[in-house]
C-alpha beads as a LAMMPS data file, in Angstrom:
LAMMPS data file: protein, C-alpha beads

339 atoms
338 bonds

1 atom types
1 bond types

-500.0 500.0 xlo xhi
-500.0 500.0 ylo yhi
-500.0 500.0 zlo zhi

Masses

1 110.0

Atoms # bond

1 1 1 -406.531 230.400 26.571
2 1 1 -403.687 231.039 28.731
3 1 1 -403.509 233.857 31.251
4 1 1 -400.146 235.395 32.086
5 1 1 -400.310 236.717 35.815
6 1 1 -397.237 239.301 37.013
7 1 1 -396.575 239.316 40.717
8 1 1 -393.679 239.611 41.139
9 1 1 -393.507 242.849 43.100
10 1 1 -392.636 243.445 46.738
11 1 1 -395.607 245.279 47.860
12 1 1 -394.037 247.424 49.448
13 1 1 -397.028 249.964 50.058
14 1 1 -398.649 246.767 52.031
15 1 1 -396.198 246.193 54.191
16 1 1 -395.840 245.009 56.825
17 1 1 -397.952 242.342 55.900
18 1 1 -396.398 241.604 52.866
19 1 1 -393.116 241.165 54.660
20 1 1 -394.106 237.379 55.215
21 1 1 -396.624 236.800 52.412
22 1 1 -396.479 238.003 48.518
23 1 1 -399.355 240.600 47.983
24 1 1 -401.652 238.399 45.868
25 1 1 -401.768 235.770 48.396
26 1 1 -403.279 238.296 50.783
27 1 1 -406.935 237.170 51.746
28 1 1 -409.810 238.670 50.555
29 1 1 -412.923 237.484 52.153
30 1 1 -411.311 234.231 53.009
31 1 1 -409.744 233.579 49.256
32 1 1 -406.090 234.990 48.408
33 1 1 -406.280 238.040 46.054
34 1 1 -404.774 236.339 42.977
35 1 1 -407.494 233.149 43.289
36 1 1 -410.377 235.813 43.145
37 1 1 -409.024 237.311 40.662
38 1 1 -408.756 233.690 38.373
39 1 1 -411.852 233.032 39.246
40 1 1 -413.246 236.604 37.534
41 1 1 -411.266 236.160 34.469
42 1 1 -412.780 232.163 34.235
43 1 1 -416.250 233.956 34.245
44 1 1 -415.534 235.807 31.339
45 1 1 -413.920 233.303 29.341
46 1 1 -415.212 231.225 27.367
47 1 1 -412.898 229.028 26.183
48 1 1 -411.272 226.962 28.750
49 1 1 -407.695 228.062 30.639
50 1 1 -405.302 225.827 29.695
51 1 1 -402.548 227.817 31.654
52 1 1 -401.871 230.108 34.494
53 1 1 -398.310 231.206 33.845
54 1 1 -396.875 233.179 37.395
55 1 1 -394.139 235.326 37.530
56 1 1 -392.875 235.389 40.968
57 1 1 -389.918 236.514 42.650
58 1 1 -387.802 234.389 45.492
59 1 1 -390.835 233.246 46.972
60 1 1 -389.998 229.482 48.112
61 1 1 -391.889 226.560 47.219
62 1 1 -394.820 226.845 49.842
63 1 1 -396.337 230.259 47.731
64 1 1 -395.302 228.103 44.495
65 1 1 -397.491 225.000 45.974
66 1 1 -400.471 227.904 46.878
67 1 1 -400.466 228.659 43.129
68 1 1 -400.462 225.608 41.344
69 1 1 -403.580 224.653 43.339
70 1 1 -405.187 227.691 42.518
71 1 1 -404.470 226.931 38.937
72 1 1 -405.850 223.302 39.593
73 1 1 -409.378 224.618 40.926
74 1 1 -410.163 225.925 37.715
75 1 1 -408.203 223.125 35.906
76 1 1 -405.101 224.622 34.765
77 1 1 -401.604 223.606 34.417
78 1 1 -399.424 226.098 36.632
79 1 1 -396.178 227.354 34.982
80 1 1 -393.708 229.295 37.313
81 1 1 -391.424 231.996 35.638
82 1 1 -389.324 234.405 37.621
83 1 1 -388.376 237.832 37.293
84 1 1 -385.125 238.376 39.283
85 1 1 -385.004 242.749 38.681
86 1 1 -387.657 244.979 38.285
87 1 1 -387.561 246.828 35.009
88 1 1 -391.563 247.400 34.207
89 1 1 -394.238 245.747 32.701
90 1 1 -392.824 244.705 29.202
91 1 1 -390.133 243.100 30.936
92 1 1 -391.942 241.457 33.400
93 1 1 -394.733 239.822 31.134
94 1 1 -391.555 238.470 28.804
95 1 1 -390.395 236.676 31.360
96 1 1 -393.320 234.275 30.608
97 1 1 -392.015 234.038 27.018
98 1 1 -392.405 230.588 26.739
99 1 1 -396.121 230.577 27.678
100 1 1 -396.908 233.761 25.255
101 1 1 -398.702 231.742 22.955
102 1 1 -402.420 231.505 20.975
103 1 1 -404.952 233.785 23.055
104 1 1 -403.283 235.100 25.856
105 1 1 -404.862 236.887 29.097
106 1 1 -402.289 239.163 30.827
107 1 1 -404.076 240.511 34.877
108 1 1 -401.608 241.915 36.694
109 1 1 -402.768 240.681 40.524
110 1 1 -403.399 243.277 42.521
111 1 1 -406.121 244.184 41.101
112 1 1 -409.723 242.575 41.307
113 1 1 -412.799 243.797 38.904
114 1 1 -416.528 243.200 37.797
115 1 1 -417.630 243.213 34.182
116 1 1 -421.360 242.768 32.359
117 1 1 -419.258 241.318 29.377
118 1 1 -417.586 237.935 27.757
119 1 1 -414.471 238.314 25.994
120 1 1 -414.757 238.942 22.252
121 1 1 -412.091 236.955 21.192
122 1 1 -412.390 238.159 17.082
123 1 1 -410.966 241.294 18.383
124 1 1 -406.840 241.572 18.079
125 1 1 -406.982 242.847 21.330
126 1 1 -408.938 244.080 24.333
127 1 1 -407.894 246.120 27.363
128 1 1 -409.890 246.977 30.693
129 1 1 -410.302 250.467 31.669
130 1 1 -412.561 252.185 34.547
131 1 1 -413.092 255.665 34.066
132 1 1 -411.677 257.651 37.134
133 1 1 -411.468 261.036 38.380
134 1 1 -407.286 261.661 38.711
135 1 1 -405.906 258.700 36.267
136 1 1 -402.074 260.531 36.253
137 1 1 -401.267 257.523 38.403
138 1 1 -401.943 254.739 36.124
139 1 1 -401.888 254.262 32.401
140 1 1 -405.040 255.791 30.212
141 1 1 -406.234 255.336 26.628
142 1 1 -407.922 257.608 24.085
143 1 1 -410.932 256.239 22.025
144 1 1 -412.516 256.900 19.090
145 1 1 -416.341 256.675 18.371
146 1 1 -415.843 253.275 17.643
147 1 1 -414.423 252.046 20.827
148 1 1 -411.024 251.119 19.330
149 1 1 -408.318 252.928 21.112
150 1 1 -406.042 255.895 19.310
151 1 1 -403.964 256.515 22.002
152 1 1 -401.843 254.635 24.503
153 1 1 -400.193 257.325 27.670
154 1 1 -398.665 256.451 30.752
155 1 1 -398.909 258.190 33.803
156 1 1 -399.548 260.965 31.698
157 1 1 -398.566 264.861 33.608
158 1 1 -401.242 266.747 31.959
159 1 1 -404.496 265.454 31.481
160 1 1 -405.351 263.504 27.989
161 1 1 -408.097 260.592 29.018
162 1 1 -410.288 259.169 32.146
163 1 1 -410.015 255.967 30.708
164 1 1 -407.763 254.122 32.797
165 1 1 -405.577 251.084 32.578
166 1 1 -406.738 248.551 35.183
167 1 1 -404.303 246.126 34.792
168 1 1 -405.947 243.353 32.227
169 1 1 -405.722 242.452 28.950
170 1 1 -406.258 240.053 25.998
171 1 1 -404.573 239.097 22.991
172 1 1 -405.576 237.311 19.984
173 1 1 -401.878 236.134 18.998
174 1 1 -399.227 235.737 21.905
175 1 1 -396.380 235.295 20.024
176 1 1 -397.550 239.008 18.217
177 1 1 -397.129 240.358 21.893
178 1 1 -393.815 238.442 22.849
179 1 1 -392.056 240.136 19.764
180 1 1 -393.479 243.200 19.967
181 1 1 -391.873 243.135 24.143
182 1 1 -388.879 241.653 22.596
183 1 1 -388.428 244.679 20.115
184 1 1 -389.003 247.051 23.061
185 1 1 -386.673 245.916 25.457
186 1 1 -383.711 244.847 22.508
187 1 1 -383.870 248.641 21.536
188 1 1 -384.154 249.386 25.288
189 1 1 -387.333 252.082 24.889
190 1 1 -388.127 252.811 28.423
191 1 1 -390.724 254.984 29.845
192 1 1 -390.172 256.631 33.133
193 1 1 -387.111 254.736 33.300
194 1 1 -389.045 251.363 32.647
195 1 1 -389.882 249.107 29.882
196 1 1 -393.580 249.819 29.744
197 1 1 -396.022 247.412 27.965
198 1 1 -397.942 250.540 26.867
199 1 1 -395.255 251.218 24.527
200 1 1 -395.618 247.624 23.106
201 1 1 -399.594 248.526 22.860
202 1 1 -398.563 251.757 20.804
203 1 1 -396.671 249.603 18.327
204 1 1 -398.975 247.219 17.857
205 1 1 -401.782 249.774 16.905
206 1 1 -399.356 251.860 15.265
207 1 1 -398.667 248.253 12.716
208 1 1 -402.736 248.338 12.235
209 1 1 -403.887 246.333 15.446
210 1 1 -407.515 246.919 16.800
211 1 1 -407.639 247.364 19.997
212 1 1 -410.685 247.894 22.160
213 1 1 -411.454 249.181 25.117
214 1 1 -413.725 247.138 27.713
215 1 1 -415.277 249.447 30.625
216 1 1 -415.511 247.327 34.180
217 1 1 -417.883 247.874 36.388
218 1 1 -416.138 247.843 39.064
219 1 1 -412.221 247.946 40.114
220 1 1 -411.601 247.027 43.093
221 1 1 -407.910 248.543 44.016
222 1 1 -405.865 246.737 46.469
223 1 1 -402.925 248.507 46.532
224 1 1 -402.096 249.866 49.716
225 1 1 -403.841 248.975 53.473
226 1 1 -406.744 251.016 52.816
227 1 1 -407.605 250.131 49.040
228 1 1 -407.441 246.471 50.071
229 1 1 -409.764 246.967 53.743
230 1 1 -412.747 248.785 51.163
231 1 1 -411.948 245.960 48.617
232 1 1 -412.602 243.134 51.348
233 1 1 -415.965 245.349 52.081
234 1 1 -417.039 245.761 48.801
235 1 1 -416.160 241.826 47.772
236 1 1 -418.312 240.934 51.210
237 1 1 -421.152 242.743 49.878
238 1 1 -421.151 241.201 46.611
239 1 1 -420.613 237.623 47.812
240 1 1 -423.247 238.298 50.864
241 1 1 -425.583 235.296 51.418
242 1 1 -423.010 233.222 49.716
243 1 1 -422.152 230.943 52.772
244 1 1 -419.343 233.168 54.023
245 1 1 -419.534 231.873 57.935
246 1 1 -418.272 228.352 58.971
247 1 1 -420.662 225.986 60.662
248 1 1 -417.518 225.392 62.645
249 1 1 -417.948 228.716 64.369
250 1 1 -418.124 228.234 68.312
251 1 1 -420.085 232.029 69.251
252 1 1 -420.544 232.110 73.035
253 1 1 -422.364 235.441 73.540
254 1 1 -421.177 237.153 70.826
255 1 1 -423.115 238.917 67.544
256 1 1 -421.780 238.716 63.489
257 1 1 -423.316 241.826 61.689
258 1 1 -423.204 241.036 58.164
259 1 1 -421.932 240.614 55.808
260 1 1 -419.066 239.125 57.364
261 1 1 -416.760 236.142 56.009
262 1 1 -415.508 233.575 59.348
263 1 1 -413.081 230.883 58.920
264 1 1 -412.895 227.361 60.244
265 1 1 -412.608 227.417 64.047
266 1 1 -413.000 230.881 64.896
267 1 1 -414.177 231.700 68.144
268 1 1 -415.997 234.598 69.280
269 1 1 -416.653 235.168 72.858
270 1 1 -418.916 238.577 74.345
271 1 1 -417.784 240.111 70.977
272 1 1 -419.318 241.959 68.374
273 1 1 -417.832 241.181 64.705
274 1 1 -418.989 243.524 61.700
275 1 1 -420.001 244.585 59.203
276 1 1 -417.802 244.199 56.640
277 1 1 -414.678 241.753 58.844
278 1 1 -413.102 238.858 56.870
279 1 1 -412.023 236.469 60.256
280 1 1 -409.060 233.541 59.042
281 1 1 -409.206 230.238 60.680
282 1 1 -408.309 229.287 64.121
283 1 1 -408.745 232.883 65.076
284 1 1 -410.201 233.818 69.125
285 1 1 -411.875 237.575 69.491
286 1 1 -412.563 238.108 73.510
287 1 1 -414.370 240.704 74.595
288 1 1 -414.080 243.644 71.249
289 1 1 -416.266 245.452 69.180
290 1 1 -414.543 244.978 65.648
291 1 1 -415.553 246.695 61.774
292 1 1 -414.580 247.171 58.226
293 1 1 -411.376 244.728 58.964
294 1 1 -409.248 241.912 57.661
295 1 1 -407.833 238.868 60.216
296 1 1 -405.923 236.682 59.727
297 1 1 -405.599 233.242 60.444
298 1 1 -403.837 231.917 63.992
299 1 1 -404.705 235.284 65.769
300 1 1 -405.935 236.213 69.073
301 1 1 -407.590 239.636 70.294
302 1 1 -409.341 240.954 72.987
303 1 1 -410.356 243.688 74.513
304 1 1 -410.114 245.632 71.322
305 1 1 -412.245 248.214 69.566
306 1 1 -411.286 248.347 65.812
307 1 1 -411.825 249.663 62.277
308 1 1 -410.406 250.479 58.680
309 1 1 -407.478 247.812 59.933
310 1 1 -405.485 244.907 58.883
311 1 1 -403.763 242.038 60.926
312 1 1 -402.168 239.063 59.966
313 1 1 -401.874 235.730 61.213
314 1 1 -400.129 234.441 64.851
315 1 1 -400.609 237.908 66.038
316 1 1 -401.275 238.933 69.967
317 1 1 -403.061 241.882 70.146
318 1 1 -404.723 243.182 73.566
319 1 1 -406.258 246.807 73.273
320 1 1 -407.507 249.105 75.337
321 1 1 -411.062 248.039 76.022
322 1 1 -413.831 247.957 73.639
323 1 1 -415.730 251.020 74.868
324 1 1 -412.681 252.916 74.077
325 1 1 -412.509 255.209 71.257
326 1 1 -411.992 253.296 67.984
327 1 1 -407.984 252.404 66.812
328 1 1 -407.066 252.000 62.995
329 1 1 -404.183 249.563 63.027
330 1 1 -401.925 247.646 60.614
331 1 1 -400.426 244.564 62.640
332 1 1 -398.168 242.417 60.374
333 1 1 -397.665 238.632 60.919
334 1 1 -396.133 236.945 64.284
335 1 1 -396.473 240.534 66.369
336 1 1 -397.534 240.647 69.782
337 1 1 -398.964 243.822 71.094
338 1 1 -400.441 244.491 74.476
339 1 1 -401.643 248.015 75.564

Bonds

1 1 1 2
2 1 2 3
3 1 3 4
4 1 4 5
5 1 5 6
6 1 6 7
7 1 7 8
8 1 8 9
9 1 9 10
10 1 10 11
11 1 11 12
12 1 12 13
13 1 13 14
14 1 14 15
15 1 15 16
16 1 16 17
17 1 17 18
18 1 18 19
19 1 19 20
20 1 20 21
21 1 21 22
22 1 22 23
23 1 23 24
24 1 24 25
25 1 25 26
26 1 26 27
27 1 27 28
28 1 28 29
29 1 29 30
30 1 30 31
31 1 31 32
32 1 32 33
33 1 33 34
34 1 34 35
35 1 35 36
36 1 36 37
37 1 37 38
38 1 38 39
39 1 39 40
40 1 40 41
41 1 41 42
42 1 42 43
43 1 43 44
44 1 44 45
45 1 45 46
46 1 46 47
47 1 47 48
48 1 48 49
49 1 49 50
50 1 50 51
51 1 51 52
52 1 52 53
53 1 53 54
54 1 54 55
55 1 55 56
56 1 56 57
57 1 57 58
58 1 58 59
59 1 59 60
60 1 60 61
61 1 61 62
62 1 62 63
63 1 63 64
64 1 64 65
65 1 65 66
66 1 66 67
67 1 67 68
68 1 68 69
69 1 69 70
70 1 70 71
71 1 71 72
72 1 72 73
73 1 73 74
74 1 74 75
75 1 75 76
76 1 76 77
77 1 77 78
78 1 78 79
79 1 79 80
80 1 80 81
81 1 81 82
82 1 82 83
83 1 83 84
84 1 84 85
85 1 85 86
86 1 86 87
87 1 87 88
88 1 88 89
89 1 89 90
90 1 90 91
91 1 91 92
92 1 92 93
93 1 93 94
94 1 94 95
95 1 95 96
96 1 96 97
97 1 97 98
98 1 98 99
99 1 99 100
100 1 100 101
101 1 101 102
102 1 102 103
103 1 103 104
104 1 104 105
105 1 105 106
106 1 106 107
107 1 107 108
108 1 108 109
109 1 109 110
110 1 110 111
111 1 111 112
112 1 112 113
113 1 113 114
114 1 114 115
115 1 115 116
116 1 116 117
117 1 117 118
118 1 118 119
119 1 119 120
120 1 120 121
121 1 121 122
122 1 122 123
123 1 123 124
124 1 124 125
125 1 125 126
126 1 126 127
127 1 127 128
128 1 128 129
129 1 129 130
130 1 130 131
131 1 131 132
132 1 132 133
133 1 133 134
134 1 134 135
135 1 135 136
136 1 136 137
137 1 137 138
138 1 138 139
139 1 139 140
140 1 140 141
141 1 141 142
142 1 142 143
143 1 143 144
144 1 144 145
145 1 145 146
146 1 146 147
147 1 147 148
148 1 148 149
149 1 149 150
150 1 150 151
151 1 151 152
152 1 152 153
153 1 153 154
154 1 154 155
155 1 155 156
156 1 156 157
157 1 157 158
158 1 158 159
159 1 159 160
160 1 160 161
161 1 161 162
162 1 162 163
163 1 163 164
164 1 164 165
165 1 165 166
166 1 166 167
167 1 167 168
168 1 168 169
169 1 169 170
170 1 170 171
171 1 171 172
172 1 172 173
173 1 173 174
174 1 174 175
175 1 175 176
176 1 176 177
177 1 177 178
178 1 178 179
179 1 179 180
180 1 180 181
181 1 181 182
182 1 182 183
183 1 183 184
184 1 184 185
185 1 185 186
186 1 186 187
187 1 187 188
188 1 188 189
189 1 189 190
190 1 190 191
191 1 191 192
192 1 192 193
193 1 193 194
194 1 194 195
195 1 195 196
196 1 196 197
197 1 197 198
198 1 198 199
199 1 199 200
200 1 200 201
201 1 201 202
202 1 202 203
203 1 203 204
204 1 204 205
205 1 205 206
206 1 206 207
207 1 207 208
208 1 208 209
209 1 209 210
210 1 210 211
211 1 211 212
212 1 212 213
213 1 213 214
214 1 214 215
215 1 215 216
216 1 216 217
217 1 217 218
218 1 218 219
219 1 219 220
220 1 220 221
221 1 221 222
222 1 222 223
223 1 223 224
224 1 224 225
225 1 225 226
226 1 226 227
227 1 227 228
228 1 228 229
229 1 229 230
230 1 230 231
231 1 231 232
232 1 232 233
233 1 233 234
234 1 234 235
235 1 235 236
236 1 236 237
237 1 237 238
238 1 238 239
239 1 239 240
240 1 240 241
241 1 241 242
242 1 242 243
243 1 243 244
244 1 244 245
245 1 245 246
246 1 246 247
247 1 247 248
248 1 248 249
249 1 249 250
250 1 250 251
251 1 251 252
252 1 252 253
253 1 253 254
254 1 254 255
255 1 255 256
256 1 256 257
257 1 257 258
258 1 258 259
259 1 259 260
260 1 260 261
261 1 261 262
262 1 262 263
263 1 263 264
264 1 264 265
265 1 265 266
266 1 266 267
267 1 267 268
268 1 268 269
269 1 269 270
270 1 270 271
271 1 271 272
272 1 272 273
273 1 273 274
274 1 274 275
275 1 275 276
276 1 276 277
277 1 277 278
278 1 278 279
279 1 279 280
280 1 280 281
281 1 281 282
282 1 282 283
283 1 283 284
284 1 284 285
285 1 285 286
286 1 286 287
287 1 287 288
288 1 288 289
289 1 289 290
290 1 290 291
291 1 291 292
292 1 292 293
293 1 293 294
294 1 294 295
295 1 295 296
296 1 296 297
297 1 297 298
298 1 298 299
299 1 299 300
300 1 300 301
301 1 301 302
302 1 302 303
303 1 303 304
304 1 304 305
305 1 305 306
306 1 306 307
307 1 307 308
308 1 308 309
309 1 309 310
310 1 310 311
311 1 311 312
312 1 312 313
313 1 313 314
314 1 314 315
315 1 315 316
316 1 316 317
317 1 317 318
318 1 318 319
319 1 319 320
320 1 320 321
321 1 321 322
322 1 322 323
323 1 323 324
324 1 324 325
325 1 325 326
326 1 326 327
327 1 327 328
328 1 328 329
329 1 329 330
330 1 330 331
331 1 331 332
332 1 332 333
333 1 333 334
334 1 334 335
335 1 335 336
336 1 336 337
337 1 337 338
338 1 338 339
């Protein structure tokens, strides 16, 4: 089994956090988003994942090393491909054409999921979907009584279905997928101004491929700050009790209300942390109240009262006092804010 992970996007909706780190490497409950995605996929695959193919921008060698380590943790080879222009989902996947071989999963690295089934490798393909109230911002599918997909529609202007494609796909033949992607681009077939994977899927379906819709029990989005904080909350709830608080925590008069993730060598002094807070390594928190927040490593927070927030690494933040009203903030890496 091969897994293709397009992740070259700039993550503009998550700025300032994505100015210094690619969105898929932002931490959720102590692990990068893309690592949690890989672990979720590994659970549903009965076959061994032999290769993870990452499609990235010019992120640098440090990011590439981190991706290689994520692959190594599940015993897979890591291959890096580059997408120089954002021309759509079909173009992104085709950047990894040399890895489109045999059984293939394509997973876009800005979403997490939970599913109660194992992969049915007897099908031509599987598309993971979630029933949602407003599907207009997503590709959607229509299905027949046998759960076989009959139509693909990219970001419909009028309602056609409430089964949104979450961005994870299985293909029995990576070679066939590559052939259809090449056809879309060679013939300059665009939808909404870009080369879309759904166009290739529609062609495959028309030619007789049986593609089924597989529901997920949870779809956890990481598209913007609020969505990422909510995803962190849910992941903490799902992993509560699994050793998320490091034994190296230095706690001087503080209270931790679980579920929380506390990294290595964190110091908490006269503060209330939680519920639903993730704190990165070597961070110091003094005289503060923090709830439902992601804080990265090597950061110092003092006299703060914050909720529903994201704070980067190497940040110094001093608020107006923990008895003041709660602040909803978003602070990027290497920032200093003193109120």
